[in-house]
C-alpha positions in Angstrom: 69.9 130.6 -7.5 72.1 129.2 -4.9 71.5 125.5 -3.9 72.6 124.5 -0.4 73.2 120.8 0.2 75.1 119.8 3.4 74.8 117.2 6.1 73.2 119.8 8.3 70.6 121.2 6.0 69.5 121.9 2.4 68.0 125.0 1.0 67.7 127.5 -1.9 68.1 131.2 -2.2 67.5 133.4 -5.3 69.4 136.6 -6.3 65.9 137.9 -7.3 64.7 139.5 -4.1 67.4 137.8 -2.0 64.6 135.3 -1.6 64.9 132.1 0.4 62.6 129.5 -1.2 63.6 126.4 0.7 65.1 125.2 4.0 65.1 121.6 5.2 67.2 120.7 8.3 68.5 117.2 8.4 66.0 114.7 9.6 62.9 116.9 8.9 60.5 117.6 6.2 60.6 121.0 4.3 59.8 123.9 6.6 59.0 126.6 4.1 56.0 126.6 1.8 56.1 127.5 -1.9 53.1 127.9 -4.2 53.1 125.7 -7.3 51.7 128.7 -9.2 54.5 131.1 -8.2 56.0 133.3 -10.9 59.8 133.2 -11.4 59.9 136.3 -13.6 61.7 139.6 -13.7 59.6 142.3 -12.1 57.3 139.9 -10.3 57.5 138.5 -6.7 58.1 134.9 -5.8 55.1 133.4 -3.9 56.2 131.6 -0.8 59.5 131.1 1.1 60.7 134.3 2.7 60.0 137.4 0.7 61.6 140.6 1.8 59.1 143.6 2.0 60.9 147.0 2.0 60.6 150.0 2.3 56.8 149.8 2.7 54.3 147.1 3.7 51.2 146.5 1.7 50.2 149.3 -0.8 52.3 152.4 -0.8 50.5 155.3 0.8 49.5 157.9 -1.8 50.7 155.9 -4.8 48.5 153.1 -6.0 50.8 152.4 -9.0 53.8 151.5 -6.7 54.5 147.8 -6.3 52.9 146.2 -3.2 55.3 145.6 -0.3 58.0 147.7 -1.9 60.7 147.0 -4.4 63.2 144.9 -2.5 61.5 141.6 -3.4 61.5 142.6 -7.1 65.1 143.6 -7.5 68.2 141.5 -8.3 70.5 141.6 -5.3 74.2 141.1 -5.4 75.9 138.0 -4.0 78.5 139.4 -1.5 79.7 136.3 0.3 79.2 132.5 0.9 80.8 131.0 4.0 81.0 127.5 5.4 80.9 127.7 9.2 82.7 125.5 11.7 79.4 123.6 12.4 78.9 122.9 8.7 76.2 125.5 8.2 76.3 127.8 5.2 75.9 131.6 5.5 74.9 133.5 2.3 75.1 137.3 2.2 73.4 139.4 -0.4 73.3 143.2 -0.8 71.1 145.9 -2.4 71.8 149.6 -2.9 69.7 152.5 -3.9 69.8 153.3 -7.6 67.9 155.6 -10.0 65.0 153.1 -10.2 64.5 152.9 -6.4 64.9 156.6 -5.9 62.1 157.2 -8.4 59.8 155.3 -6.1 61.4 156.2 -2.7 63.8 159.2 -2.8 66.3 158.0 -0.3 69.8 156.5 -0.3 70.2 153.2 1.6 72.2 150.0 1.7 70.4 146.7 2.5 72.1 143.4 3.5 70.4 140.0 3.8 72.4 137.4 5.6 71.0 133.8 5.8 72.5 130.8 7.6 71.3 127.4 6.4 71.9 124.9 9.2 70.1 123.0 12.0 68.3 126.4 12.4 67.5 129.0 9.8 68.9 132.4 10.7 67.6 135.4 8.8 69.2 138.8 9.2 68.1 142.0 7.4 70.2 145.1 7.9 69.3 148.5 6.6 71.8 151.4 6.5 70.9 155.0 6.0 73.6 156.2 3.6 72.0 159.6 2.9 72.0 162.9 4.6 68.2 162.8 5.6 66.3 160.6 7.9 64.6 157.6 6.3 61.3 156.0 7.5 60.5 152.5 6.4 58.7 149.2 7.0 60.6 145.9 6.8 59.2 142.4 6.7 60.5 138.8 6.6 57.2 137.5 5.2 57.8 133.9 6.0 55.5 131.1 4.7 55.5 127.9 6.7 54.4 124.5 5.4 51.8 122.8 7.6 49.9 119.6 7.4 46.5 121.4 7.6 46.2 125.0 8.7 42.8 124.2 10.3 44.6 121.9 12.8 47.5 124.1 13.8 47.8 126.7 16.6 50.1 129.6 17.2 51.3 130.6 20.7 53.3 133.6 21.9 51.0 136.5 21.2 48.7 136.3 24.2 47.8 139.8 25.4 49.3 141.5 22.3 47.4 144.4 20.6 46.6 143.9 17.0 45.0 145.4 13.9 42.6 143.0 12.1 42.8 144.0 8.5 39.5 142.2 7.8 37.7 144.1 10.5 39.3 147.5 10.8 37.0 148.8 13.5 39.8 149.6 15.9 42.7 148.1 17.8 42.0 144.8 19.4 43.7 142.7 22.2 44.6 139.1 21.8 43.2 136.8 24.5 45.1 134.0 26.3 44.1 131.2 24.0 46.3 130.0 21.2 45.6 131.4 17.8 43.7 129.0 15.5 42.7 129.5 11.8 39.0 129.1 11.0 38.7 131.5 8.1 40.7 134.2 6.2 43.2 135.7 8.7 45.2 138.9 8.4 46.3 140.3 11.7 49.2 142.8 12.5 50.3 142.4 16.1 52.1 145.4 17.4 54.5 146.2 20.2 55.5 142.6 20.6 59.0 141.1 20.6 57.9 137.7 21.7 58.8 134.4 20.1 56.0 132.5 18.5 55.5 128.7 18.3 53.7 127.1 15.4 52.3 123.8 16.7 51.4 121.3 14.0 50.4 118.1 15.8 49.3 116.3 12.6 52.7 117.1 11.1 54.3 115.9 14.4 56.4 119.0 14.8 56.6 122.5 16.4 58.3 125.4 14.7 59.7 128.2 16.9 60.3 131.7 15.5 62.5 133.9 17.7 63.3 137.5 16.7 65.3 140.5 17.5 65.0 144.1 16.3 61.3 143.4 15.4 58.3 144.8 17.3 55.5 143.5 15.0 54.3 140.1 14.0 51.7 139.2 11.2 49.7 136.0 11.1 48.1 135.4 7.7 46.2 132.8 5.7 44.2 133.7 2.6 41.6 130.9 3.0 39.3 130.0 0.1 38.2 133.2 -1.6 41.4 135.2 -1.5 43.3 132.2 -2.8 41.1 132.1 -5.8 41.7 135.8 -6.4 45.5 135.6 -6.5 46.9 134.5 -9.9 50.2 133.2 -8.4 48.5 131.1 -5.6 46.7 127.8 -6.3 43.0 127.8 -5.5 43.4 124.7 -3.2 46.8 125.5 -1.7 45.7 127.5 1.3 45.3 124.5 3.8 49.1 123.7 3.5 50.5 127.1 4.6 50.5 129.8 7.2 52.5 133.0 7.4 54.1 134.1 10.6 56.0 137.3 9.7 58.8 139.1 11.5 58.5 142.8 10.8 58.4 146.4 11.8 55.4 148.2 10.3 52.6 150.6 11.2 53.3 152.0 14.7 56.5 150.0 14.7 57.9 151.3 11.4 61.6 152.3 11.7 63.0 155.8 11.4 66.8 156.0 10.9 68.5 159.4 11.2 71.5 160.2 9.1 74.8 159.3 10.7 77.4 162.0 11.3 80.3 162.1 8.9 80.6 159.3 6.4 79.4 156.4 8.7 75.9 155.0 8.0 73.2 154.7 10.7 71.9 151.1 10.6 69.0 148.9 11.9 69.1 145.1 12.0 66.1 142.8 12.2 66.6 139.1 12.6 64.7 135.9 13.0 65.8 132.4 14.0 63.6 129.4 13.0 63.9 126.1 14.8 62.0 122.8 14.3 61.3 120.2 16.9 59.5 116.8 16.6 56.3 116.3 18.5 
């Protein structure tokens, strides 16, 4: 684990999954939520922070035995670089490459890079390279968990008019109205064809969190509420009011296809998110 502690911000990032588990810009409370029941074990995901889902999202189609959300969050990544920037922020770069274990689950060659800058803003950048000679098709997710005062009192703006799949009511594609999103029960919605920034308004917490993104055409809003929280062994039964996920991703209709690049160069795709906090 890397521990970041500077005048600009503090944070933590694990080699396991290249997983960011904390970010706190100077003068603010922690922005990312972590479950007190989270496992920190080989072969298991960390619950909270910013898990990386790749190369599939949710269960793998046609293979119920495959790990949910892919293998990237379960693998040990390699620390490639740590840089102190001119503004005092710290940038950490980690890499993951295809190996025999990944090819057994997903028979493709790839290189993944996760670059995270811990500063007054949190900058997350995931790059996937196709290093093989065949096209690759994948989903990718920065599955960010945000800490909130009470999820029943927050709202999310930025997705007005967006089409979405409600995974709790899979009766067809729906369209979001103009009103801010509020959480009144279990929520699991995949918004598609949207590149918009989202704002998480937390008036009781006296702050607003803005999530801007590039290279992403999908957004998920998720909260497990009461019953699902009880069903997850690595999630406390009473922890759901303190969190909400607003995820930056490409999945479903917006999953990525990368062709092989000519010669020895790799074809690449980069998805990034920048998170900023302001006091209310």
